[in-house]
SEFI-554881 format. One record per residue (C-alpha): x, y, z. Coordinates in nm, 2 decimals, padded with zeros to 4 digits. Example, Ala and Ser with C-alpha at 12.3 -4.5 7.8 and 13.67 -1.06 7.14 Angstrom:
! SEFI-554881
<<01.23; -00.45; 00.78>>;
<<01.37; -00.11; 00.71>>;
END
This chain:
! SEFI-554881
<<00.35; 01.07; -00.54>>;
<<00.46; 01.20; -00.20>>;
<<00.62; 01.04; 00.10>>;
<<00.46; 01.29; 00.34>>;
<<00.25; 01.09; 00.58>>;
<<00.02; 01.40; 00.63>>;
<<-00.03; 01.46; 00.26>>;
<<-00.39; 01.51; 00.16>>;
<<-00.57; 01.29; -00.09>>;
<<-00.52; 01.52; -00.39>>;
<<-00.52; 01.41; -00.75>>;
<<-00.16; 01.29; -00.73>>;
<<-00.27; 01.04; -00.47>>;
<<-00.49; 00.84; -00.71>>;
<<-00.38; 00.48; -00.71>>;
<<-00.23; 00.33; -01.02>>;
<<-00.40; 00.05; -01.22>>;
<<-00.36; -00.27; -01.00>>;
<<-00.52; -00.58; -00.87>>;
<<-00.58; -00.63; -00.50>>;
<<-00.54; -01.00; -00.42>>;
<<-00.70; -01.08; -00.08>>;
<<-00.61; -01.41; 00.08>>;
<<-00.87; -01.49; 00.34>>;
<<-01.14; -01.33; 00.13>>;
<<-01.43; -01.51; 00.30>>;
<<-01.32; -01.39; 00.64>>;
<<-01.44; -01.12; 00.88>>;
<<-01.16; -00.87; 00.81>>;
<<-01.23; -00.86; 00.44>>;
<<-01.60; -00.80; 00.50>>;
<<-01.58; -00.55; 00.78>>;
<<-01.27; -00.35; 00.68>>;
<<-01.12; -00.42; 00.34>>;
<<-01.42; -00.41; 00.11>>;
<<-01.58; -00.10; 00.28>>;
<<-01.23; 00.07; 00.24>>;
<<-01.22; -00.02; -00.13>>;
<<-01.57; 00.12; -00.19>>;
<<-01.49; 00.44; -00.01>>;
<<-01.17; 00.49; -00.20>>;
<<-01.36; 00.44; -00.52>>;
<<-01.63; 00.69; -00.42>>;
<<-01.36; 00.94; -00.35>>;
<<-01.23; 00.89; -00.70>>;
<<-00.90; 00.76; -00.57>>;
<<-00.90; 00.42; -00.76>>;
<<-00.87; 00.40; -01.14>>;
<<-01.16; 00.25; -01.35>>;
<<-00.98; -00.08; -01.41>>;
<<-00.90; -00.15; -01.05>>;
<<-00.98; -00.51; -00.96>>;
<<-01.01; -00.74; -00.66>>;
<<-00.93; -01.11; -00.66>>;
<<-01.04; -01.31; -00.35>>;
<<-00.86; -01.63; -00.25>>;
<<-00.99; -01.86; 00.02>>;
<<-01.08; -02.22; 00.10>>;
<<-01.45; -02.16; 00.09>>;
<<-01.61; -02.29; -00.23>>;
<<-01.76; -01.99; -00.42>>;
<<-01.79; -01.86; -00.78>>;
<<-01.72; -01.52; -00.91>>;
<<-02.08; -01.40; -00.91>>;
<<-02.14; -01.53; -00.56>>;
<<-01.82; -01.35; -00.44>>;
<<-01.93; -01.02; -00.60>>;
<<-02.27; -01.04; -00.44>>;
<<-02.14; -01.14; -00.10>>;
<<-01.89; -00.85; -00.10>>;
<<-02.17; -00.60; -00.21>>;
<<-02.40; -00.73; 00.06>>;
<<-02.14; -00.72; 00.34>>;
<<-02.05; -00.36; 00.25>>;
<<-02.41; -00.26; 00.28>>;
<<-02.43; -00.44; 00.61>>;
<<-02.14; -00.22; 00.72>>;
<<-02.32; 00.10; 00.63>>;
<<-02.21; 00.13; 00.27>>;
<<-02.40; 00.10; -00.05>>;
<<-02.65; 00.37; -00.17>>;
<<-02.72; 00.51; -00.51>>;
<<-02.38; 00.65; -00.58>>;
<<-02.22; 00.32; -00.48>>;
<<-02.42; 00.13; -00.74>>;
<<-02.21; 00.29; -01.01>>;
<<-01.89; 00.19; -00.83>>;
<<-02.00; -00.17; -00.81>>;
<<-02.11; -00.18; -01.17>>;
<<-01.76; -00.05; -01.27>>;
<<-01.59; -00.30; -01.05>>;
<<-01.81; -00.60; -01.10>>;
<<-01.61; -00.73; -01.40>>;
<<-01.29; -00.71; -01.20>>;
<<-01.41; -00.91; -00.90>>;
<<-01.29; -01.26; -00.93>>;
<<-01.26; -01.55; -00.69>>;
<<-01.02; -01.84; -00.66>>;
<<-01.12; -02.13; -00.43>>;
<<-00.85; -02.36; -00.30>>;
<<-00.62; -02.47; -00.01>>;
<<-00.32; -02.25; 00.05>>;
<<-00.09; -02.55; 00.07>>;
<<-00.21; -02.67; -00.28>>;
<<00.02; -02.54; -00.56>>;
<<-00.28; -02.55; -00.80>>;
<<-00.44; -02.27; -00.60>>;
<<-00.16; -02.04; -00.70>>;
<<-00.16; -02.16; -01.06>>;
<<-00.53; -02.08; -01.09>>;
<<-00.46; -01.74; -00.93>>;
<<-00.18; -01.67; -01.18>>;
<<-00.42; -01.75; -01.47>>;
<<-00.69; -01.53; -01.33>>;
<<-00.45; -01.24; -01.29>>;
<<-00.33; -01.27; -01.65>>;
<<-00.69; -01.26; -01.77>>;
<<-00.76; -00.94; -01.56>>;
<<-00.44; -00.78; -01.70>>;
<<-00.56; -00.84; -02.05>>;
<<-00.92; -00.74; -02.00>>;
<<-00.89; -00.44; -01.76>>;
<<-00.54; -00.30; -01.82>>;
<<-00.41; -00.35; -01.46>>;
<<-00.05; -00.34; -01.59>>;
<<00.06; -00.65; -01.40>>;
<<00.06; -00.45; -01.07>>;
<<-00.03; -00.66; -00.76>>;
<<-00.11; -00.57; -00.41>>;
<<-00.13; -00.90; -00.21>>;
<<-00.31; -00.88; 00.12>>;
<<-00.28; -01.16; 00.38>>;
<<-00.61; -01.14; 00.58>>;
<<-00.55; -01.50; 00.70>>;
<<-00.46; -01.65; 01.04>>;
<<-00.10; -01.59; 01.12>>;
<<00.00; -01.96; 01.09>>;
<<-00.08; -01.95; 00.72>>;
<<00.15; -01.65; 00.64>>;
<<00.46; -01.87; 00.56>>;
<<00.24; -02.12; 00.36>>;
<<00.10; -01.84; 00.14>>;
<<00.44; -01.67; 00.10>>;
<<00.60; -01.99; -00.02>>;
<<00.31; -02.06; -00.25>>;
<<00.34; -01.72; -00.41>>;
<<00.71; -01.76; -00.46>>;
<<00.68; -02.11; -00.61>>;
<<00.44; -01.98; -00.87>>;
<<00.65; -01.67; -00.95>>;
<<00.39; -01.43; -00.81>>;
<<00.63; -01.27; -00.57>>;
<<00.83; -01.07; -00.84>>;
<<00.71; -00.79; -01.08>>;
<<00.67; -00.91; -01.44>>;
<<00.86; -00.61; -01.57>>;
<<01.05; -00.30; -01.45>>;
<<00.75; -00.07; -01.45>>;
<<00.53; -00.31; -01.25>>;
<<00.51; -00.37; -00.88>>;
<<00.43; -00.66; -00.65>>;
<<00.37; -00.57; -00.28>>;
<<00.25; -00.78; 00.01>>;
<<00.06; -00.65; 00.31>>;
<<00.09; -00.87; 00.62>>;
<<-00.15; -00.83; 00.91>>;
<<-00.07; -00.85; 01.28>>;
<<00.03; -01.04; 01.48>>;
<<00.37; -01.07; 01.31>>;
<<00.50; -01.36; 01.51>>;
<<00.43; -01.47; 01.87>>;
<<00.77; -01.35; 02.01>>;
<<01.10; -01.23; 01.89>>;
<<01.22; -01.57; 01.78>>;
<<00.91; -01.65; 01.58>>;
<<00.90; -01.30; 01.42>>;
<<01.26; -01.35; 01.31>>;
<<01.17; -01.69; 01.16>>;
<<00.87; -01.54; 00.98>>;
<<01.09; -01.25; 00.85>>;
<<01.34; -01.50; 00.71>>;
<<01.06; -01.68; 00.52>>;
<<00.92; -01.36; 00.39>>;
<<01.26; -01.23; 00.28>>;
<<01.33; -01.55; 00.09>>;
<<01.04; -01.45; -00.14>>;
<<01.01; -01.07; -00.11>>;
<<01.26; -00.79; -00.07>>;
<<01.20; -00.56; 00.23>>;
<<01.08; -00.27; 00.01>>;
<<00.79; -00.50; -00.11>>;
<<00.67; -00.59; 00.25>>;
<<00.41; -00.37; 00.42>>;
<<00.34; -00.48; 00.78>>;
<<00.02; -00.32; 00.87>>;
<<-00.11; -00.19; 01.20>>;
<<-00.44; -00.01; 01.15>>;
<<-00.36; 00.22; 01.44>>;
<<-00.11; 00.40; 01.22>>;
<<-00.38; 00.48; 00.97>>;
<<-00.58; 00.68; 01.23>>;
<<-00.58; 01.05; 01.17>>;
<<-00.53; 01.12; 01.54>>;
<<-00.22; 00.89; 01.56>>;
<<-00.07; 01.07; 01.27>>;
<<-00.16; 01.40; 01.44>>;
<<00.10; 01.32; 01.71>>;
<<00.36; 01.41; 01.44>>;
<<00.18; 01.73; 01.34>>;
<<00.13; 01.84; 01.70>>;
<<00.50; 01.78; 01.78>>;
<<00.67; 01.90; 01.47>>;
<<00.45; 02.17; 01.33>>;
<<00.41; 02.37; 01.66>>;
<<00.70; 02.56; 01.81>>;
<<00.53; 02.58; 02.15>>;
<<00.53; 02.21; 02.22>>;
<<00.87; 02.08; 02.12>>;
<<01.07; 02.28; 02.38>>;
<<00.88; 02.12; 02.67>>;
<<00.86; 01.77; 02.52>>;
<<01.13; 01.63; 02.74>>;
<<01.24; 01.53; 03.09>>;
<<01.29; 01.89; 03.21>>;
<<00.92; 01.96; 03.20>>;
<<00.74; 01.62; 03.17>>;
<<00.68; 01.44; 03.50>>;
<<00.54; 01.12; 03.34>>;
<<00.35; 00.98; 03.05>>;
<<00.05; 00.75; 03.05>>;
<<-00.07; 00.56; 02.75>>;
<<-00.41; 00.39; 02.78>>;
<<-00.58; 00.16; 02.53>>;
<<-00.91; 00.06; 02.70>>;
<<-01.19; -00.15; 02.55>>;
<<-01.54; -00.16; 02.70>>;
<<-01.61; -00.50; 02.54>>;
<<-01.49; -00.85; 02.64>>;
<<-01.34; -01.11; 02.41>>;
<<-01.69; -01.21; 02.27>>;
<<-01.66; -01.49; 02.02>>;
<<-01.28; -01.45; 02.00>>;
<<-01.21; -01.66; 02.30>>;
<<-01.02; -01.93; 02.11>>;
<<-00.80; -01.66; 01.95>>;
<<-00.75; -01.47; 02.28>>;
<<-00.64; -01.78; 02.46>>;
<<-00.34; -01.80; 02.23>>;
<<-00.27; -01.42; 02.23>>;
<<-00.36; -01.24; 02.55>>;
<<-00.35; -00.86; 02.59>>;
<<00.03; -00.84; 02.57>>;
<<00.05; -00.99; 02.22>>;
<<-00.29; -00.86; 02.10>>;
<<-00.24; -00.49; 02.19>>;
<<00.08; -00.40; 02.37>>;
<<00.34; -00.54; 02.12>>;
<<00.18; -00.36; 01.83>>;
<<-00.07; -00.08; 01.90>>;
<<00.08; 00.05; 02.22>>;
<<00.44; 00.03; 02.09>>;
<<00.35; 00.22; 01.78>>;
<<00.19; 00.50; 01.98>>;
<<00.48; 00.49; 02.22>>;
<<00.74; 00.53; 01.94>>;
<<00.56; 00.83; 01.79>>;
<<00.54; 00.99; 02.13>>;
<<00.90; 00.94; 02.23>>;
<<01.08; 00.98; 01.89>>;
<<01.32; 01.26; 01.80>>;
<<01.24; 01.50; 01.52>>;
<<01.33; 01.32; 01.19>>;
<<01.59; 01.48; 00.97>>;
<<01.37; 01.42; 00.67>>;
<<00.99; 01.39; 00.68>>;
<<00.96; 01.08; 00.46>>;
<<00.93; 00.71; 00.52>>;
<<01.30; 00.66; 00.60>>;
<<01.34; 00.95; 00.84>>;
<<01.02; 00.88; 01.04>>;
<<01.08; 00.50; 01.06>>;
<<01.44; 00.55; 01.16>>;
<<01.35; 00.77; 01.45>>;
<<01.07; 00.53; 01.56>>;
<<01.32; 00.24; 01.58>>;
<<01.57; 00.46; 01.77>>;
<<01.30; 00.55; 02.02>>;
<<01.21; 00.18; 02.08>>;
<<01.58; 00.09; 02.12>>;
<<01.60; 00.34; 02.40>>;
<<01.33; 00.16; 02.61>>;
<<01.51; -00.04; 02.88>>;
<<01.47; -00.42; 02.85>>;
<<01.36; -00.56; 03.19>>;
<<01.51; -00.86; 03.35>>;
<<01.30; -01.12; 03.54>>;
<<01.31; -00.94; 03.87>>;
<<01.22; -00.60; 03.71>>;
<<00.92; -00.76; 03.54>>;
<<00.78; -00.86; 03.88>>;
<<00.82; -00.50; 04.00>>;
<<00.70; -00.31; 03.70>>;
<<00.43; -00.52; 03.53>>;
<<00.08; -00.62; 03.64>>;
<<-00.12; -00.89; 03.45>>;
<<-00.49; -00.95; 03.53>>;
<<-00.80; -01.11; 03.40>>;
<<-01.16; -00.99; 03.42>>;
<<-01.42; -01.16; 03.63>>;
<<-01.80; -01.09; 03.62>>;
<<-01.92; -00.74; 03.68>>;
<<-02.13; -00.46; 03.54>>;
<<-02.03; -00.27; 03.22>>;
<<-02.23; 00.04; 03.11>>;
<<-02.54; -00.08; 03.31>>;
<<-02.53; -00.44; 03.19>>;
<<-02.42; -00.75; 03.39>>;
<<-02.15; -00.95; 03.21>>;
<<-01.97; -01.28; 03.28>>;
<<-01.61; -01.34; 03.35>>;
<<-01.34; -01.43; 03.10>>;
<<-01.33; -01.79; 03.20>>;
<<-01.71; -01.82; 03.12>>;
<<-01.65; -01.70; 02.76>>;
<<-01.69; -01.93; 02.46>>;
<<-01.37; -02.11; 02.37>>;
<<-01.19; -02.02; 02.70>>;
<<-01.04; -02.27; 02.94>>;
<<-01.23; -02.26; 03.27>>;
<<-00.89; -02.24; 03.45>>;
<<-00.73; -02.00; 03.20>>;
<<-00.43; -01.80; 03.30>>;
<<-00.45; -01.57; 03.00>>;
<<-00.43; -01.20; 03.07>>;
<<-00.70; -00.96; 02.95>>;
<<-00.53; -00.66; 03.12>>;
<<-00.17; -00.55; 03.13>>;
<<-00.02; -00.25; 03.31>>;
<<00.35; -00.17; 03.28>>;
<<00.61; 00.09; 03.40>>;
<<00.87; 00.14; 03.13>>;
<<01.20; 00.33; 03.16>>;
<<01.37; 00.51; 02.87>>;
<<01.74; 00.55; 02.86>>;
<<01.82; 00.85; 02.64>>;
<<01.89; 01.22; 02.68>>;
<<01.53; 01.33; 02.62>>;
<<01.34; 01.09; 02.85>>;
<<01.59; 00.97; 03.12>>;
<<01.41; 00.96; 03.46>>;
<<01.06; 01.00; 03.31>>;
<<00.85; 00.69; 03.38>>;
<<00.62; 00.57; 03.10>>;
<<00.30; 00.40; 03.22>>;
<<00.10; 00.19; 02.98>>;
<<-00.22; -00.01; 03.03>>;
<<-00.47; -00.20; 02.82>>;
<<-00.76; -00.41; 02.91>>;
<<-01.09; -00.57; 02.81>>;
<<-01.42; -00.48; 02.99>>;
<<-01.30; -00.15; 03.12>>;
<<-01.55; 00.13; 03.19>>;
<<-01.52; 00.29; 02.85>>;
<<-01.35; 00.26; 02.51>>;
<<-01.07; 00.50; 02.49>>;
<<-00.72; 00.53; 02.35>>;
<<-00.51; 00.83; 02.47>>;
<<-00.17; 00.96; 02.54>>;
<<-00.15; 01.18; 02.86>>;
<<00.16; 01.38; 02.93>>;
<<00.16; 01.52; 03.28>>;
<<00.40; 01.81; 03.35>>;
<<00.60; 01.89; 03.66>>;
<<00.44; 02.10; 03.93>>;
<<00.54; 02.46; 03.95>>;
<<00.85; 02.50; 04.18>>;
<<00.67; 02.74; 04.41>>;
<<00.31; 02.85; 04.47>>;
<<00.30; 03.21; 04.57>>;
<<-00.04; 03.17; 04.74>>;
<<-00.18; 02.95; 05.01>>;
<<-00.24; 02.58; 04.95>>;
<<-00.61; 02.63; 05.06>>;
<<-00.65; 02.86; 04.76>>;
<<-00.53; 02.59; 04.51>>;
<<-00.72; 02.28; 04.64>>;
<<-00.86; 02.21; 04.29>>;
<<-00.53; 02.26; 04.11>>;
<<-00.37; 01.96; 03.94>>;
<<-00.04; 01.95; 03.74>>;
<<-00.07; 02.08; 03.39>>;
<<-00.13; 01.80; 03.13>>;
<<-00.16; 01.75; 02.76>>;
<<-00.39; 01.47; 02.65>>;
<<-00.40; 01.33; 02.29>>;
<<-00.73; 01.15; 02.24>>;
<<-00.69; 00.89; 01.97>>;
<<-01.04; 00.74; 02.00>>;
<<-01.33; 00.77; 02.02>>;
<<-01.36; 01.15; 02.08>>;
<<-01.06; 01.24; 01.86>>;
<<-00.89; 01.56; 01.97>>;
<<-00.65; 01.72; 02.22>>;
<<-00.70; 01.85; 02.57>>;
<<-00.47; 02.10; 02.75>>;
<<-00.52; 02.12; 03.12>>;
<<-00.39; 02.42; 03.31>>;
<<-00.47; 02.63; 03.62>>;
<<-00.70; 02.93; 03.61>>;
<<-00.87; 03.16; 03.87>>;
<<-01.22; 03.07; 03.97>>;
<<-01.45; 03.37; 03.92>>;
<<-01.56; 03.54; 04.24>>;
<<-01.44; 03.77; 04.51>>;
<<-01.20; 03.52; 04.67>>;
<<-00.88; 03.42; 04.50>>;
<<-00.90; 03.05; 04.42>>;
<<-00.73; 02.85; 04.15>>;
<<-00.83; 02.52; 04.00>>;
<<-00.76; 02.32; 03.68>>;
<<-00.96; 02.39; 03.37>>;
<<-00.94; 02.22; 03.02>>;
<<-00.91; 02.36; 02.68>>;
<<-01.04; 02.11; 02.42>>;
<<-00.99; 02.06; 02.05>>;
<<-01.23; 01.83; 01.87>>;
<<-01.15; 01.70; 01.52>>;
<<-01.52; 01.67; 01.43>>;
<<-01.59; 02.04; 01.52>>;
<<-01.27; 02.19; 01.37>>;
<<-01.26; 02.02; 01.03>>;
<<-01.54; 01.98; 00.78>>;
<<-01.36; 01.71; 00.58>>;
<<-01.48; 01.36; 00.64>>;
<<-01.21; 01.16; 00.81>>;
<<-01.11; 00.85; 00.61>>;
<<-01.11; 00.51; 00.79>>;
<<-00.77; 00.38; 00.88>>;
<<-00.78; 00.09; 00.62>>;
<<-00.87; 00.34; 00.34>>;
<<-00.55; 00.54; 00.41>>;
<<-00.33; 00.24; 00.45>>;
<<-00.46; 00.06; 00.14>>;
<<-00.41; 00.37; -00.07>>;
<<-00.06; 00.41; 00.07>>;
<<00.03; 00.05; -00.01>>;
<<-00.10; 00.09; -00.37>>;
<<00.11; 00.41; -00.41>>;
<<00.42; 00.25; -00.26>>;
<<00.44; 00.48; 00.04>>;
<<00.56; 00.28; 00.34>>;
<<00.56; 00.56; 00.60>>;
<<00.27; 00.43; 00.80>>;
<<00.38; 00.07; 00.78>>;
<<00.62; -00.12; 01.02>>;
<<00.97; -00.20; 00.92>>;
<<01.14; -00.53; 01.00>>;
<<01.38; -00.39; 01.26>>;
<<01.09; -00.20; 01.43>>;
<<00.89; -00.53; 01.47>>;
<<01.20; -00.69; 01.62>>;
<<01.26; -00.42; 01.87>>;
<<00.90; -00.42; 01.99>>;
<<00.92; -00.79; 02.05>>;
<<01.25; -00.74; 02.24>>;
<<01.07; -00.51; 02.48>>;
<<00.78; -00.76; 02.53>>;
<<00.98; -01.09; 02.53>>;
<<01.10; -01.07; 02.90>>;
<<00.74; -01.00; 03.00>>;
<<00.61; -01.29; 02.80>>;
<<00.87; -01.52; 02.96>>;
<<00.76; -01.41; 03.31>>;
<<00.39; -01.48; 03.22>>;
<<00.46; -01.82; 03.08>>;
<<00.70; -01.93; 03.36>>;
<<00.45; -01.83; 03.62>>;
<<00.68; -01.57; 03.78>>;
<<00.41; -01.31; 03.77>>;
<<00.08; -01.39; 03.95>>;
<<-00.25; -01.33; 03.76>>;
<<-00.46; -01.07; 03.94>>;
<<-00.83; -01.04; 03.89>>;
<<-01.05; -00.73; 03.83>>;
<<-01.42; -00.68; 03.81>>;
<<-01.55; -00.61; 03.46>>;
<<-01.65; -00.24; 03.44>>;
<<-01.36; -00.12; 03.66>>;
<<-01.03; 00.04; 03.56>>;
<<-00.83; -00.27; 03.65>>;
<<-00.70; -00.45; 03.96>>;
<<-00.57; -00.28; 04.28>>;
<<-00.22; -00.41; 04.19>>;
<<-00.22; -00.17; 03.89>>;
<<-00.31; 00.12; 04.12>>;
<<-00.03; 00.02; 04.35>>;
<<00.22; 00.03; 04.05>>;
<<00.17; 00.41; 04.04>>;
<<00.11; 00.46; 04.41>>;
<<00.47; 00.36; 04.48>>;
<<00.58; 00.65; 04.27>>;
<<00.33; 00.89; 04.43>>;
<<00.11; 00.91; 04.12>>;
<<-00.23; 00.78; 04.01>>;
<<-00.39; 00.66; 03.69>>;
<<-00.60; 00.90; 03.49>>;
<<-00.97; 00.83; 03.46>>;
<<-01.06; 00.94; 03.10>>;
END
């Protein structure tokens, strides 16, 4: 087994015999992400023959119904096919279901009995990967239930028990700390795998490769050359049927505290001393600690919150957020956040970091754009360089995964004119290998015990410390709620945030 986050799925990456226990097995995440990931791992021959899945949920269901439902949902997500039939035949005996309330001790007693049966029948060696695909308010309930029934500790020295916990991990720093205390009463930190599927994306991991495998980039990855950094996580969809959830979350909790902070940490971090889980996660935490924590006055100057109203997105007219199902008609929940962050360390001092995320923006895109300083002197007339912009390096995380380098070049012709051109690298064109889905990579890593792409306790705490003053300003009403038309790149207030610095947002 390797701790290298960029290691390929070679034979030494095959998972050990184990049971995947999924709490919330009747929910959307299990159907859309987890089961397709399990099927794909099996098709890639990365799961052993005895690998088993036990679903736990409140919905009444038998083993056969659970097997059929999982097979059908995988087909709905584009899986299935002739080759997959053999996978499901091999797995069918290891698909079991436990119906029960998470607060009922008998649910966990039944689960323990089923796991013992599977160990005896399929040779899973008492290895358990427990996945909490449930609403966040049930996390403490499930953790306590597992501990009360003894399912939180390995049965012997050669076995493992690991727990994967989905986001959001708390609603603020205080609740995250409280949740951590509950989790650590039952599980040691090395057993806990806090998941953010963004870290499973190949292009997010490629930030590490770009920075630390290429000698030409690292010397300019600092305040001497970089003018500013923009991180954009834009979605072209609204909240849809998730209005009830979004009313409690908002864009800051839903995207900024987790996805954006993970990308930010990878972009800002120092080269790790060792390229393993400890080295990489140590440097990510150090990078987040260097982000300046804003006071109430600074929040009003450096943060914009907004909510979409009706507009046009990709040629279709859409309604406003307050018209969505499950949303308060007078809602003050933000669907858009823009922030200007300051980093207090040697590498990034004086370089502003602009981040933005929003629903119903013109297109779905996640990218990191690093704009470099202008040349100190242009030896030709400004009229000859009207189309010249500052050099930039853009890391496209989704959907058109790749890298763009923008630089100046002469326009062909008799006159001497210079404008910006782009050199593009596309993952799909450069590599013939099929890129695994994020959940495939992360499930396999958790089964192998590689925590590199998972979030450590102190990293969660630091991300919340950055967001907490902003949340407080939102909830205290210190920051007005702007509005923006669906299908635009956000409110005028977000443009003004950069205008004050003599800069402007990129339009991907």
